[in-house]
C-alpha positions in Angstrom: 111.4 31.6 199.8 114.9 30.6 200.4 117.1 28.8 202.3 119.7 27.1 204.5 118.0 24.2 206.3 119.1 24.8 209.9 116.4 22.7 211.5 118.8 19.7 211.9 121.7 21.7 213.4 122.1 21.4 217.1 123.8 24.3 218.8 123.4 26.7 221.7 121.9 30.0 220.8 125.1 31.6 219.6 126.1 35.1 218.6 125.2 37.0 215.4 128.4 38.0 213.8 128.2 40.6 211.0 131.1 41.1 208.6 130.7 44.0 206.2 133.0 45.6 203.7 133.6 46.4 200.0 133.9 43.9 197.2 137.0 41.8 197.1 138.0 42.4 200.8 138.1 38.6 201.5 134.8 38.5 203.4 133.7 35.1 201.9 136.9 33.4 202.7 137.2 34.8 206.2 133.5 34.3 207.0 133.7 30.7 205.9 136.7 29.9 208.1 135.4 31.9 211.0 132.1 30.1 211.0 133.9 26.7 210.8 136.2 27.7 213.8 133.2 28.8 215.9 130.9 25.9 214.8 128.5 28.5 213.4 126.4 28.6 210.1 127.9 30.8 207.4 125.5 32.9 205.3 126.9 34.6 202.2 124.4 37.4 201.6 126.4 38.7 198.6 125.9 35.4 196.9 122.2 35.8 197.4 122.3 39.1 195.5 124.5 37.6 192.8 121.9 34.8 192.4 119.2 37.4 191.8 121.4 39.2 189.3 122.0 35.9 187.5 118.3 35.3 187.2 117.8 38.8 185.9 120.4 38.2 183.2 119.0 34.8 182.3 115.5 36.2 181.9 116.6 39.3 180.1 115.1 41.7 182.6 116.1 45.3 183.1 117.9 45.8 186.4 116.0 49.1 187.0 112.6 47.6 186.2 111.1 47.5 189.7 107.8 45.8 188.6 109.7 42.9 187.0 112.1 42.6 189.9 109.3 42.6 192.4 107.5 39.8 190.4 110.8 37.8 190.2 111.2 38.1 194.0 107.7 37.0 194.7 108.5 33.5 193.6 112.2 33.4 194.4 114.0 30.3 195.6 117.7 30.6 196.7 119.4 27.8 198.5 122.8 28.0 200.2 124.2 24.6 200.7 127.3 23.9 202.8 129.6 21.3 201.2 133.0 19.9 201.8 134.5 22.2 199.2 132.6 25.4 200.1 129.2 26.9 199.8 127.0 25.8 196.9 124.5 28.4 195.6 121.4 27.3 193.9 118.6 29.4 192.3 115.3 27.9 191.3 116.9 24.5 191.8 119.9 25.2 189.5 123.4 25.1 190.8 124.9 28.5 189.8 127.9 28.6 192.1 130.3 29.2 189.3 128.1 31.3 187.1 127.5 34.0 189.7 131.2 34.8 189.9 131.7 35.9 186.2 132.6 39.5 185.4 129.2 40.0 183.8 127.3 39.1 187.0 129.8 41.0 189.1 129.0 44.2 187.0 125.2 43.5 187.1 124.9 42.8 190.8 125.2 46.3 192.2 122.5 47.5 189.8 120.2 44.7 191.0 121.2 45.2 194.6 120.1 48.9 194.4 116.5 47.8 193.8 114.1 48.4 196.7 112.1 45.3 195.8 115.2 43.0 195.8 116.6 44.5 199.0 113.2 44.1 200.8 113.1 40.4 199.7 116.7 39.8 200.8 116.2 41.5 204.1 113.4 39.2 205.1 115.4 36.1 204.0 118.5 37.1 205.8 116.9 38.0 209.0 115.0 34.7 209.0 118.2 32.8 208.5 120.1 34.6 211.3 117.3 35.0 213.9 118.4 32.0 215.9 122.0 33.2 216.3 125.1 31.1 215.9 125.6 32.6 212.4 128.3 34.5 210.5 126.7 36.8 207.9 128.7 38.8 205.4 127.7 41.5 203.0 127.6 45.3 202.8 124.8 46.2 205.2 124.6 43.4 207.7 125.7 45.4 210.7 123.9 48.6 209.7 120.6 47.4 208.3 120.0 43.6 208.4 121.3 43.1 212.0 122.0 46.5 213.5 122.0 44.8 216.9 124.5 42.1 215.9 126.6 40.9 218.8 129.9 41.4 217.0 130.4 43.6 214.0 133.5 43.8 211.7 134.2 46.1 208.8 136.8 44.2 206.6 138.5 46.2 203.9 141.7 46.5 201.8 143.0 48.9 199.2 141.2 48.9 195.9 144.4 47.8 194.1 144.9 44.8 196.5 141.2 43.8 196.2 141.4 44.0 192.4 144.5 41.8 192.4 142.8 39.2 194.6 139.7 39.2 192.3 141.9 38.9 189.2 143.8 35.9 190.7 140.5 34.2 191.6 139.3 34.6 188.0 142.6 33.3 186.6 142.4 30.2 188.8 138.9 29.5 187.5 140.0 29.8 183.9 138.0 33.0 183.4 139.7 35.5 181.0 140.2 38.9 182.7 142.4 42.0 182.5 144.0 43.2 185.7 143.6 46.9 185.1 139.9 46.4 184.2 139.4 44.2 187.2 140.8 46.9 189.5 138.7 49.5 187.7 135.6 47.3 188.2 136.3 47.1 192.0 136.5 50.9 192.2 133.3 51.2 190.2 131.6 48.7 192.5 132.7 50.7 195.5 131.1 53.8 194.2 127.9 52.0 193.3 127.7 50.5 196.8 128.5 53.7 198.7 126.2 55.9 196.7 123.1 53.7 196.3 119.9 55.0 197.8 119.0 51.7 199.4 121.2 50.5 202.3 124.5 52.0 201.1 127.8 50.5 202.1 129.1 52.2 205.3 130.9 51.2 208.4 128.7 50.7 211.5 129.9 53.0 214.4 130.5 50.0 216.7 132.2 47.8 214.1 135.8 46.6 214.5 137.7 47.8 211.5 140.1 45.3 209.9 142.3 46.5 207.0 143.6 43.3 205.4 145.8 44.9 202.8 149.0 43.8 204.5 147.5 40.9 206.5 147.4 37.2 205.8 144.1 35.3 206.0 145.3 33.5 209.2 146.1 36.9 210.8 142.7 38.2 210.0 141.0 35.1 211.2 142.9 35.1 214.5 142.0 38.7 215.2 138.3 38.1 214.5 138.1 34.8 216.4 139.6 36.5 219.4 137.1 39.3 219.3 134.1 36.8 219.0 135.4 34.6 221.8 135.8 37.6 224.1 132.2 38.5 223.4 131.1 34.9 224.0 132.9 35.0 227.4 131.1 38.3 228.3 127.7 36.8 227.5 128.6 33.7 229.5 129.6 35.7 232.5 126.4 37.8 232.3 124.4 34.6 232.2 126.0 33.3 235.4 125.4 36.6 237.3 
């Protein structure tokens, strides 16, 4: 099974911070920076699903073949490695950090993520990674399914047009050929797939703090979230002193 090696990380038992939201909302960027600011471990659950989608594509599997997907997940190794330039994603020992961000894998991921076999495997991995606290996890069902009792929950979103523009800009910077209109359309398509899937659909947790980043800078979003987490840390500290 997978993993981030947290055995050598020394920290107090911190909070579990869940950041959910649709594709392209900036969850990875914000989660990375928030984890750094808090001294927490960042866990990109979306990258984990993308890694499975990459393996499905490489092995020529059908994304709706539950038997094949269950077999794939029975011997699955996904490693998330923090580096000075970001999170490195490895699957079965191969660095696939760049490969999982292509339009092909982006389109395939929601199909793979809808699999009950894949979601069951990811659920176990993600809970194992976050059980000690001191983590920032981002995805689409962290605050509703993976950690429904998370200490702090955020639902980060933005308009589909803005999210499409952001994704298009990322692809351009990486030298990946893409069309803006098609990229925005893909974002809308991904939203519908995530919202309507049978297994753990994308939805806002009732107790999540909603953050619409359409007109906000990264720094503004980060400041808002960090303030919320620190307030919760202070509440926990006060309770511990009572």
